[in-house]
C-alpha positions as CSV (number, residue, x, y, z in Angstrom):
1,M,9.6,36.3,-4.9
2,K,11.7,33.3,-4.1
3,F,9.0,31.0,-5.6
4,W,8.9,33.0,-8.9
5,T,12.7,32.9,-9.1
6,A,12.8,29.2,-8.7
7,Q,10.0,28.8,-11.2
8,L,11.8,30.9,-13.8
9,S,15.0,29.0,-13.1
10,D,13.3,25.6,-13.6
11,F,11.5,26.9,-16.7
12,A,14.7,28.2,-18.4
13,S,17.0,25.4,-17.4
14,G,15.4,22.6,-19.6
15,A,16.6,21.8,-23.1
16,G,13.0,21.7,-24.3
17,T,12.5,25.3,-23.1
18,R,15.5,26.5,-25.1
19,R,14.1,24.7,-28.2
20,N,10.7,26.3,-27.7
21,L,12.3,29.8,-27.3
22,R,14.1,29.3,-30.6
23,M,10.8,28.4,-32.3
24,I,9.2,31.6,-30.8
25,L,12.1,33.7,-32.0
26,K,11.8,32.3,-35.5
27,F,8.2,33.2,-35.6
28,V,8.8,36.7,-34.4
29,V,11.5,37.2,-37.0
30,A,9.1,36.0,-39.8
31,L,6.4,38.3,-38.5
32,V,8.8,41.3,-38.4
33,V,9.9,40.5,-42.0
34,L,6.3,40.3,-43.1
35,V,5.2,43.6,-41.5
36,T,8.3,45.3,-42.9
37,T,7.5,44.0,-46.4
38,Y,3.9,45.1,-46.2
39,T,4.9,48.6,-44.9
40,I,7.2,49.0,-47.9
41,L,4.6,47.8,-50.4
42,F,2.1,50.2,-48.7
43,Q,4.4,53.2,-49.5
44,L,4.9,52.1,-53.1
45,I,1.2,51.6,-53.9
46,M,0.2,54.8,-52.1
47,A,2.9,56.7,-54.1
48,W,1.5,55.1,-57.3
49,E,-2.0,56.4,-56.4
50,G,-0.6,59.8,-55.7
51,Q,-1.0,59.7,-51.9
52,V,1.7,60.6,-49.5
53,H,2.0,59.1,-46.0
54,S,4.8,58.8,-43.5
55,W,6.5,55.5,-42.6
56,V,4.9,55.6,-39.2
57,A,1.5,55.8,-41.0
58,G,2.5,52.9,-43.2
59,L,3.4,50.7,-40.2
60,Y,0.2,51.8,-38.4
61,W,-2.0,50.8,-41.4
62,T,-0.2,47.4,-41.7
63,L,-0.8,46.5,-38.0
64,V,-4.4,47.8,-38.0
65,T,-5.2,45.9,-41.2
66,M,-3.4,42.6,-40.1
67,S,-5.2,42.6,-36.8
68,T,-8.5,43.1,-38.7
69,L,-9.4,46.3,-36.8
70,G,-9.7,48.3,-40.0
71,F,-10.3,51.8,-38.7
72,G,-10.7,53.1,-42.3
73,D,-8.9,56.4,-41.8
74,I,-6.3,55.4,-44.4
75,V,-7.6,53.6,-47.5
76,F,-6.5,52.7,-51.1
77,Q,-8.4,54.2,-54.0
78,S,-7.3,51.7,-56.7
79,D,-8.2,48.0,-57.2
80,I,-4.5,47.1,-56.8
81,G,-4.6,48.7,-53.4
82,R,-7.8,46.9,-52.4
83,V,-6.3,43.5,-53.5
84,F,-3.2,44.3,-51.5
85,S,-5.4,45.1,-48.5
86,M,-7.2,41.7,-48.8
87,V,-3.8,39.9,-48.9
88,V,-2.7,41.8,-45.8
89,I,-6.0,41.0,-44.0
90,L,-5.9,37.2,-44.8
91,S,-2.2,36.9,-43.8
92,G,-3.0,38.8,-40.6
93,I,-5.8,36.4,-39.8
94,L,-3.4,33.5,-40.4
95,F,-0.4,34.9,-38.5
96,L,-1.9,37.0,-35.7
97,L,-5.2,35.2,-35.0
98,I,-4.2,31.6,-35.6
99,V,-0.4,31.0,-35.6
100,L,0.5,33.5,-32.9
101,P,-1.8,32.2,-30.2
102,F,-0.9,28.6,-31.1
103,T,2.8,29.4,-30.9
104,F,2.5,31.3,-27.7
105,I,0.5,28.6,-26.0
106,Q,2.4,25.6,-27.4
107,F,5.9,27.0,-26.9
108,F,5.6,29.3,-24.0
109,Y,2.4,29.1,-21.9
110,A,2.1,25.3,-21.8
111,P,5.8,24.9,-20.8
112,W,5.3,27.6,-18.2
113,L,2.3,25.8,-16.7
114,E,4.3,22.5,-16.8
115,A,7.1,24.3,-14.8
116,Q,4.5,25.4,-12.3
117,K,3.3,21.9,-11.9
118,R,6.8,20.6,-11.4
119,M,7.4,23.2,-8.7
120,R,4.4,21.8,-6.8
121,V,6.0,18.4,-6.5
122,P,9.3,18.5,-4.6
123,R,12.4,16.8,-6.0
124,S,14.3,16.8,-2.7
125,V,14.0,17.0,1.0
126,T,15.5,19.8,3.1
127,P,18.8,19.1,4.9
128,E,16.9,19.3,8.2
129,V,14.9,16.2,7.4
130,R,16.3,13.1,9.2
131,G,15.0,9.7,10.2
132,H,12.5,9.6,7.4
133,V,11.3,6.6,5.4
134,I,11.9,6.4,1.6
135,M,9.6,4.2,-0.5
136,A,10.5,3.4,-4.0
137,I,7.0,2.9,-5.3
138,H,3.4,3.5,-4.2
139,E,1.8,0.0,-4.1
140,P,-0.5,-1.8,-1.7
141,V,2.1,-2.4,1.0
142,A,3.2,1.2,0.8
143,M,-0.4,2.4,1.0
144,A,-0.9,0.4,4.3
145,L,2.5,1.5,5.6
146,V,1.7,5.2,5.0
147,E,-1.3,5.0,7.3
148,R,0.8,3.5,10.1
149,L,3.6,6.1,9.6
150,E,1.1,9.0,9.6
151,L,-0.5,7.6,12.8
152,R,2.9,7.6,14.5
153,G,3.8,11.1,13.1
154,A,6.8,9.7,11.1
155,T,8.2,11.5,8.0
156,Y,8.2,9.6,4.7
157,C,8.3,10.2,1.0
158,V,7.4,8.1,-2.0
159,I,9.4,8.3,-5.3
160,E,7.3,8.9,-8.5
161,P,8.9,9.5,-11.9
162,D,5.7,10.6,-13.7
163,L,4.6,14.2,-13.0
164,R,0.9,13.6,-13.5
165,T,0.8,10.6,-11.2
166,A,2.9,12.6,-8.7
167,L,0.4,15.5,-8.8
168,A,-2.5,13.1,-8.3
169,F,-0.7,11.6,-5.3
170,E,-0.1,15.1,-3.9
171,D,-3.7,15.9,-4.3
172,Q,-4.5,12.8,-2.2
173,G,-2.3,14.2,0.6
174,L,0.6,11.8,-0.1
175,S,4.2,12.9,0.6
176,V,5.7,12.4,-2.9
177,V,8.9,13.4,-4.6
178,L,9.6,13.6,-8.3
179,G,12.5,11.4,-9.4
180,E,13.7,8.3,-11.1
181,R,13.9,5.2,-9.0
182,D,17.1,3.9,-10.5
183,D,18.9,7.2,-10.4
184,P,21.6,7.7,-7.7
185,E,21.0,11.4,-7.8
186,T,17.4,10.8,-6.6
187,Y,18.6,9.2,-3.4
188,R,21.2,11.9,-2.8
189,R,18.5,14.6,-3.1
190,L,16.3,12.6,-0.7
191,G,19.1,12.3,1.9
192,A,19.1,8.5,1.9
193,D,22.2,8.6,4.1
194,R,20.1,10.4,6.8
195,A,17.0,8.1,6.4
196,A,15.7,5.7,9.0
197,M,14.9,3.2,6.2
198,V,14.9,2.8,2.4
199,I,12.2,0.4,1.1
200,A,12.9,-1.1,-2.2
201,N,9.4,-2.4,-3.1
202,D,9.6,-2.4,-6.9
203,N,10.5,-5.4,-9.0
204,D,13.5,-7.5,-8.1
205,F,15.8,-5.9,-10.7
206,I,15.1,-2.3,-9.7
207,N,15.2,-3.4,-6.0
208,T,18.7,-4.7,-6.6
209,N,19.7,-1.4,-8.2
210,I,18.3,0.5,-5.3
211,A,20.1,-1.6,-2.7
212,F,23.4,-1.1,-4.5
213,T,22.9,2.6,-4.9
214,V,21.9,3.3,-1.3
215,R,24.6,1.0,0.1
216,E,27.2,3.0,-1.8
217,M,26.0,6.2,-0.2
218,D,25.9,4.8,3.4
219,E,26.9,1.5,5.0
220,R,24.5,1.8,7.9
221,V,21.1,2.9,6.6
222,P,18.6,-0.1,6.7
223,V,17.4,-1.2,3.3
224,V,14.3,-3.4,3.2
225,A,13.8,-5.1,-0.2
226,F,10.9,-7.1,-1.5
227,A,11.7,-10.4,-3.3
228,R,9.1,-11.5,-5.8
229,D,11.2,-14.5,-6.8
230,P,12.9,-16.8,-4.2
231,E,16.1,-16.9,-6.4
232,S,16.4,-13.1,-5.9
233,V,16.9,-13.3,-2.1
234,D,20.6,-14.0,-2.3
235,V,21.2,-11.4,-5.0
236,L,19.4,-8.7,-2.9
237,Q,21.4,-9.6,0.2
238,L,24.6,-9.4,-1.8
239,A,23.5,-6.0,-3.2
240,G,23.3,-4.6,0.3
241,A,19.7,-5.2,1.5
242,T,19.6,-5.4,5.2
243,H,16.3,-7.3,5.2
244,V,14.7,-9.2,2.4
245,L,11.0,-9.9,2.6
246,E,9.3,-12.7,0.7
247,L,5.8,-11.5,1.3
248,A,4.1,-14.1,-0.8
249,E,5.8,-16.9,1.2
250,M,4.9,-15.2,4.5
251,L,1.3,-14.7,3.5
252,G,0.9,-18.3,2.3
253,R,2.4,-19.7,5.6
254,S,0.1,-17.5,7.6
255,L,-3.0,-18.6,5.6
256,A,-1.9,-22.3,6.2
257,R,-1.8,-21.7,9.9
258,R,-5.5,-20.8,9.8
259,T,-6.6,-23.8,7.9
260,L,-8.7,-26.5,9.6
261,G,-8.1,-30.1,8.7
262,G,-6.9,-33.4,9.8
263,E,-7.1,-34.1,13.5
264,F,-8.8,-31.5,15.6
265,R,-6.2,-29.3,17.3
266,A,-5.5,-25.6,18.1
267,N,-3.6,-24.0,15.3
268,V,-0.7,-21.8,16.5
269,I,-0.9,-18.5,14.6
270,G,1.6,-16.4,16.5
271,E,4.4,-16.7,19.1
272,F,5.8,-14.1,21.4
273,D,8.8,-15.5,23.3
274,E,7.2,-18.2,25.6
275,L,3.7,-16.9,24.8
276,V,1.7,-18.6,22.0
277,V,-1.5,-17.5,20.4
278,A,-3.7,-20.2,18.8
279,E,-7.1,-20.5,17.1
280,A,-9.3,-23.4,18.0
281,P,-12.6,-24.2,16.3
282,V,-15.3,-25.7,18.6
283,T,-17.4,-27.5,16.0
284,G,-18.8,-30.7,17.3
285,T,-17.4,-30.3,20.8
286,P,-19.1,-30.0,24.2
287,M,-17.9,-26.3,24.3
288,V,-20.8,-25.3,22.0
289,G,-23.5,-23.6,24.0
290,K,-21.3,-22.6,27.0
291,N,-20.6,-19.1,28.2
292,L,-17.0,-17.8,28.4
293,G,-17.8,-16.0,31.6
294,E,-18.1,-19.3,33.5
295,G,-14.3,-19.5,33.6
296,W,-14.2,-23.2,32.9
297,L,-11.6,-23.0,30.2
298,R,-9.1,-21.1,32.3
299,R,-9.6,-23.3,35.3
300,T,-9.1,-26.4,33.2
301,T,-6.2,-25.4,31.0
302,G,-4.9,-22.0,32.2
303,L,-5.5,-20.5,28.7
304,T,-7.1,-17.1,28.3
305,V,-9.7,-16.5,25.5
306,V,-8.6,-13.2,24.1
307,G,-11.1,-13.1,21.2
308,A,-13.4,-15.2,19.0
309,W,-14.3,-15.3,15.4
310,E,-17.9,-15.6,14.3
311,R,-18.1,-16.0,10.5
312,G,-15.3,-13.5,9.8
313,Q,-16.2,-11.0,12.6
314,F,-13.8,-10.7,15.5
315,I,-15.4,-10.1,18.8
316,V,-13.9,-9.3,22.2
317,P,-15.5,-11.9,24.5
318,G,-17.3,-10.8,27.6
319,P,-18.8,-12.8,30.5
320,T,-22.0,-13.5,28.6
321,T,-20.4,-14.4,25.3
322,E,-21.9,-17.7,24.1
323,I,-19.9,-20.2,22.0
324,H,-21.7,-21.3,18.9
325,D,-20.9,-24.2,16.5
326,A,-19.2,-21.8,14.0
327,T,-17.1,-20.0,16.7
328,V,-13.3,-20.1,16.5
329,L,-11.7,-19.2,19.8
330,V,-8.4,-17.2,19.9
331,L,-6.4,-18.5,22.9
332,A,-3.3,-17.2,24.6
333,G,-1.1,-19.1,26.9
334,S,2.1,-21.2,27.2
335,R,3.0,-24.3,25.2
336,D,2.2,-26.6,28.1
337,Q,-1.3,-25.1,28.5
338,L,-1.9,-25.4,24.8
339,E,-0.8,-29.1,24.8
340,L,-3.2,-29.7,27.7
341,F,-6.0,-28.2,25.6
342,E,-5.1,-30.4,22.6
343,E,-5.2,-33.5,24.8
344,L,-8.7,-32.7,26.0
345,T,-10.0,-32.1,22.5
346,A,-8.0,-34.8,20.6
347,I,-10.9,-37.1,20.2
348,Y,-12.8,-34.6,18.1
349,V,-11.9,-34.7,14.4
350,V,-12.9,-32.0,12.0
351,S,-12.3,-33.9,8.7
352,D,-9.6,-35.9,7.1
353,A,-10.6,-34.8,3.6
354,P,-8.1,-32.7,1.6
355,V,-8.1,-28.9,2.1
356,L,-8.9,-27.0,-1.1
357,I,-6.4,-24.4,-2.3
358,L,-7.9,-22.2,-5.0
359,G,-5.0,-20.7,-7.0
360,G,-1.7,-22.3,-7.7
361,G,0.6,-19.2,-7.6
362,R,3.3,-18.3,-5.1
363,V,0.9,-17.9,-2.2
364,G,-1.0,-21.1,-3.1
365,H,2.2,-23.1,-3.2
366,S,3.3,-21.6,0.1
367,V,0.0,-22.6,1.7
368,A,0.5,-26.2,0.3
369,A,4.0,-26.3,1.9
370,G,2.6,-25.2,5.2
371,L,0.0,-27.9,5.1
372,R,2.5,-30.6,4.2
373,E,4.5,-29.6,7.3
374,R,1.4,-30.1,9.5
375,G,0.6,-33.4,7.9
376,I,-2.7,-32.1,6.4
377,S,-3.7,-33.4,2.9
378,Y,-4.6,-30.8,0.3
379,R,-5.6,-30.3,-3.3
380,I,-4.8,-27.3,-5.5
381,V,-7.2,-26.0,-8.1
382,E,-5.3,-24.2,-10.9
383,K,-6.6,-23.3,-14.4
384,D,-3.2,-22.6,-15.9
385,P,-1.4,-25.9,-16.7
386,T,2.0,-24.2,-16.8
387,Q,1.7,-23.4,-13.1
388,V,1.2,-27.0,-12.2
389,D,4.2,-28.9,-10.8
390,D,2.5,-31.4,-8.6
391,L,-0.1,-33.4,-10.6
392,E,-0.8,-35.7,-7.6
393,H,-2.3,-32.9,-5.6
394,T,-3.6,-30.6,-8.3
395,V,-6.9,-30.4,-10.3
396,V,-6.5,-28.4,-13.5
397,G,-9.6,-26.4,-14.2
398,N,-11.5,-23.2,-13.5
399,A,-12.4,-22.8,-9.8
400,A,-15.6,-20.9,-10.9
401,S,-16.8,-24.2,-12.4
402,I,-18.9,-26.4,-10.2
403,E,-17.7,-29.5,-12.0
404,T,-14.1,-28.5,-11.2
405,L,-14.9,-27.9,-7.5
406,V,-16.8,-31.2,-7.1
407,T,-13.9,-33.1,-8.7
408,A,-11.5,-31.3,-6.3
409,G,-13.7,-32.4,-3.3
410,I,-15.7,-29.3,-2.3
411,Q,-18.5,-31.4,-0.8
412,E,-16.2,-33.1,1.8
413,S,-13.3,-30.5,2.3
414,P,-13.2,-28.8,5.7
415,T,-11.6,-25.7,4.4
416,A,-11.2,-23.7,1.2
417,V,-8.2,-21.4,1.0
418,I,-8.5,-18.7,-1.7
419,T,-5.2,-17.4,-2.8
420,T,-5.4,-15.6,-6.2
421,A,-3.7,-12.2,-6.6
422,D,-6.9,-10.6,-7.8
423,D,-9.3,-9.4,-5.1
424,A,-12.3,-9.3,-7.3
425,T,-11.7,-13.0,-8.2
426,N,-11.3,-13.8,-4.5
427,I,-14.6,-12.1,-3.6
428,F,-16.4,-14.1,-6.4
429,L,-14.9,-17.4,-5.3
430,T,-15.6,-16.8,-1.6
431,N,-19.2,-16.0,-2.3
432,Y,-19.4,-19.1,-4.6
433,C,-17.9,-21.5,-2.1
434,R,-20.1,-20.2,0.7
435,R,-23.2,-20.8,-1.3
436,L,-22.1,-24.3,-2.3
437,R,-21.0,-25.2,1.2
438,P,-22.6,-23.0,4.0
439,D,-20.7,-25.0,6.6
440,I,-17.2,-24.9,5.1
441,S,-14.4,-22.8,6.6
442,I,-13.2,-20.2,4.1
443,V,-9.8,-18.6,4.4
444,S,-9.1,-15.9,1.9
445,R,-6.3,-13.6,0.8
446,A,-6.7,-9.9,0.0
447,T,-4.2,-7.7,-1.7
448,L,-5.7,-4.3,-0.7
449,E,-6.8,-3.6,2.8
450,R,-10.0,-2.0,1.7
451,N,-11.3,-5.3,0.3
452,V,-10.9,-7.2,3.6
453,S,-14.4,-6.2,4.9
454,T,-15.9,-7.1,1.5
455,L,-14.4,-10.6,1.6
456,H,-15.9,-11.0,5.1
457,R,-19.3,-10.0,3.8
458,A,-18.9,-12.4,0.9
459,G,-18.6,-15.3,3.5
460,A,-14.9,-15.6,4.4
461,D,-14.2,-16.7,7.9
462,F,-10.6,-15.4,7.9
463,V,-9.0,-12.8,5.7
464,M,-5.4,-11.7,5.6
465,S,-4.2,-8.9,3.4
466,Y,-0.8,-8.9,1.6
467,A,-0.7,-5.1,2.3
468,S,-1.2,-5.4,6.1
469,M,1.3,-8.2,6.4
470,G,4.0,-6.3,4.5
471,A,3.3,-3.0,6.4
472,N,3.4,-4.9,9.7
473,A,6.7,-6.5,8.9
474,I,8.3,-3.2,7.9
475,T,6.9,-1.5,11.0
476,N,8.6,-4.1,13.2
477,I,11.9,-3.6,11.5
478,L,11.6,0.2,11.6
479,E,10.7,0.3,15.3
480,R,12.9,-2.6,16.2
481,G,9.9,-3.8,18.1
482,D,7.8,-6.9,18.3
483,V,4.3,-6.7,16.9
484,V,2.9,-10.0,15.8
485,M,0.0,-9.9,13.4
486,I,-2.3,-12.8,14.4
487,A,-5.1,-11.8,12.1
488,E,-6.2,-8.9,9.9
489,G,-6.4,-5.9,12.4
490,L,-5.5,-8.1,15.4
491,D,-1.9,-7.9,16.9
492,I,0.1,-9.0,19.8
493,F,2.3,-6.1,20.9
494,R,4.6,-5.3,23.8
495,T,5.0,-2.0,25.6
496,Q,6.8,-0.8,28.7
497,V,4.7,-0.7,31.8
498,P,3.0,2.8,31.8
499,R,3.5,4.7,35.0
500,L,-0.3,4.9,35.4
501,L,-0.5,1.1,35.7
502,A,2.6,0.2,37.7
503,G,1.7,-1.5,41.0
504,R,-2.0,-1.8,40.3
505,S,-3.6,-5.2,39.9
506,L,-5.0,-6.3,36.6
507,R,-8.5,-6.2,38.0
508,E,-8.1,-2.6,39.2
509,S,-6.5,-1.4,36.0
510,G,-9.6,-2.2,33.9
511,I,-7.4,-2.5,30.8
512,R,-9.9,-4.8,28.9
513,E,-13.0,-2.8,29.9
514,R,-11.4,0.6,29.1
515,T,-9.4,-0.3,25.9
516,G,-10.5,-3.7,24.6
517,C,-6.9,-5.0,24.9
518,H,-6.2,-8.2,26.8
519,L,-3.1,-8.3,29.0
520,V,-1.9,-11.9,28.4
521,A,1.6,-11.7,29.9
522,W,4.2,-9.5,31.4
523,R,7.9,-9.6,31.8
524,D,10.1,-8.3,34.7
525,G,13.3,-9.3,36.4
526,D,11.7,-12.7,37.4
527,G,10.9,-13.7,33.8
528,M,7.6,-13.9,32.0
529,A,4.3,-14.4,33.7
530,I,1.7,-15.8,31.3
531,N,-2.0,-15.2,32.0
532,P,-1.2,-13.7,35.5
533,S,-3.9,-13.7,38.2
534,P,-6.2,-10.7,38.0
535,D,-5.3,-9.8,41.6
536,R,-1.5,-9.9,41.0
537,P,0.1,-6.4,40.9
538,I,1.5,-5.2,37.6
539,P,5.3,-5.0,37.9
540,R,7.1,-1.7,37.9
541,G,10.7,-0.8,36.9
542,P,12.5,0.3,33.7
543,H,12.7,-3.2,32.3
544,A,9.1,-4.2,33.1
545,E,6.9,-4.6,30.0
546,L,3.4,-5.7,29.2
547,I,2.3,-8.1,26.4
548,L,-1.1,-7.4,25.1
549,V,-3.5,-8.6,22.4
550,G,-5.9,-6.3,20.7
551,T,-7.2,-4.8,17.5
552,T,-5.6,-1.8,16.0
553,E,-8.3,0.5,17.5
554,A,-7.8,-1.1,20.9
555,E,-4.0,-0.6,20.7
556,Q,-4.6,3.1,19.9
557,E,-7.0,3.4,22.8
558,F,-4.5,1.8,25.2
559,I,-1.8,4.3,24.1
560,R,-4.1,7.2,24.4
561,R,-5.3,6.3,27.9
562,F,-2.1,5.0,29.6
563,S,1.0,5.8,27.6
564,R,1.3,9.5,28.6
């Protein structure tokens, strides 16, 4: 009953509904006038023929004839009466069989169905809802974030102004609310002052409006805003954004850290206090052909191998894992240990040829900036001349053309970084570069998470998605935690020492064997212990915490097994 009452209220409250009801009323009045006129004419013609019928009989004949039932119990005897009957029948067909259904459907039934649809999509959250996450728009980062929030059992909602789109999202199981993104009333109905976070992930102008609106409602609620343009960062901060994320810049820098070039060295891809994680290619070194289970790397440098990349596939190394020429090791340890590793491998040079950057947009220029800081030469391939601001390091042309790639140096370059914003283009270019140079290292960017595996199959050695990076950054802010994304689906994360592990040695715990996570460090009252001995007991106490490296699946397995 409550649902129908709300539905009627929503149906009757709109200005369009009142206009439709006026149209229906006009039609009813016209129909009543027509029926009354026909009833009067019926009496006059019948009287002229010498027949006598009551007014009820006249109304009955008019309705039966207009509806084309034609029972035939009352008929005219003259040609005038028959002509009149035909006029009544034709007007009945027009009004009752054509205009009436159209009017009813157009001005009553269709709006009623629309009201039912609107009732399916909520416009507000209940007052009991607190600590929820509000997202301004459903885009790739929001898609990735929703998966993480649902995994953690967190409440969220996405604003959508279009009813049909909102209904489609609801059918997909998305928590969506109907409202305008730049309307203050929308955020009042969503309880923005009670939210754990408001994410302004639309364009810079709407994001500024959202930050202003939410900040007026509450001074404390965190507002995370995306900045597409670097010049918008200050504006968004002045508008009240707590955190401003330049995801294109972040992604470009991350891709640059995974680029091989210049002198051979381990590339630092993540830092966690004193702990560093680096990737090191082994091409052309004596490491090729050795097994990781021999323990020679840990004895020599103190570093732990927490993973390895084999042509885009991340593997958790075991005692029998063999190092191949295309293997890239993922190492964890201290700065001193990493410097020792670099000293031992400094004589091996990958190539001093320029790194190729395919795509001269925001991400491509961020990659170039990261390479400049590392002293690695580069060359950008960009087909749009208006995007070129560094002619010395740019080749203008289509990267799908072999002539352009040869001019840019595809035959000598150690790495190709593919940075366009279109995943289909990136897949094409990845496959093309792999066929031209089977031995080149390919680092590619994905916008959508679902295309990461496709890029790996196309030949990419490393792929990082815009969506994953953004979702990971927001999750860190939301949970006030430290989760460092070192590769697509591979994170460094910290957690308090579970009661089930406290006091047990690393060897006894079987963390790696049972979950796939690597315990690379822990912190207690004595400071941080990096790559502790397998026989050393895991610390206990309220401030003791573990630092682990693992895939998303491994992290979930660790939580399932130990964090009870």
